[in-house]
C-alpha positions, 0 to 999 in steps of 0.5 A: 125327710121334710122341710117345713114351717112349723109353730111352737106349741108349748114351752116348759122348764124341765130342769135347771137352765133346761127347757122343753119345746113342743112343736107342731107336727108336720103333716105325714111326718115320720122319724126314728127314735134317736134322730134329730132335726134342724130348727131355723129361726125366722127373722130373729131380733138378734143373732150372732156368728153362730147363725140361726139354725141349731140341730136338736134331737127328738125327746119323744118316741114316734109312738108318742106322736109328739114333736118335742126338743129340749136344750140347756139355755146358754147365753147365745143369741139363738137361745135368748130368742128361743127362750122368749119365743111366744107360743104360735111363733114359726120356725123353719124345720128340716128333718129327720136326720141321723143314725144315732138309733137303737140297734135292731138285734134284740139279743145284743144288750144296750148300755147308755153312758149319758151326760146332761142334755145328751139324754134327749135321743136316749129318752126317745129310744128307751120310750120306743123300746118300752112301748113296743116291748122289745127284748133289748136288755138296756142299762142307762147310766145317766150323769148330772151334777144334781137331781135338779139338773137332770131332765126326764128322771121321772120318765126313766123311773116310769120306764123302769116300772113298765119294762122289765128289760130296762135298768135305770142308774142315775149318777150324781157328781155334786150332790151331797144328799144323794143316796144312789151312785155318785162321782164320775162314771168309772170302770168300777161303776161300769162293772157293777152294772154291766156283767160282760163288758165285751157284749153290749153295744154302747151309746155315748151322748153328752158334753164332748169331753165326757163323750171322749172320756167314756169312749176311752174308759170303754176301750180300756175296759175291754169293750169292742170299739166297733160297738161304741156309738157316740154323739157329742153335744157341743155348745148346746 
């Protein structure tokens, strides 16, 4: 774990109302795919009752040697400062934290049921497993309103091409011209893509309401509750 002052290197828009931030990597910094860090603004021009610190998952895998975060840009004081932050601005950084990481037993499948910006730790996990060519059988059901709302779609298409053990299933809930899976993830959709519901370890991430709904869906479908791992993204 480290506590450092780091600089913003670059920022970019990666989907509707969604930005990625590339940060200076602290010397000797190491982390596991799926972990997160705390980013604290230094003397911001505006603040509010939620304070100046937010936790953000790392988008990139350790093997990519980049420190990148991504977030939906809501109308909070923190997000307004972050959006307008010039490159080179320093923030306080503390991390890594968290145990929301890919299980080690490669013979056990992994199924990811993810909504929106909850995709950030999952991209890191799948990128690392693809780079290391692990034998995890991985299936990602990734739910968004429309393709324009879905960050990192091209990355997952690339990982699917590179990794014969990875299946990417984008799901759109409000896109009229979408030819793939549409509507909300339900038991029928899950069973189309997961042959044995009881076998995988499940990873849930996204808005709190979706995470709770997916948890109940899995329990009702016969998943082992001990094999469900969840991370809620509340308030962004």
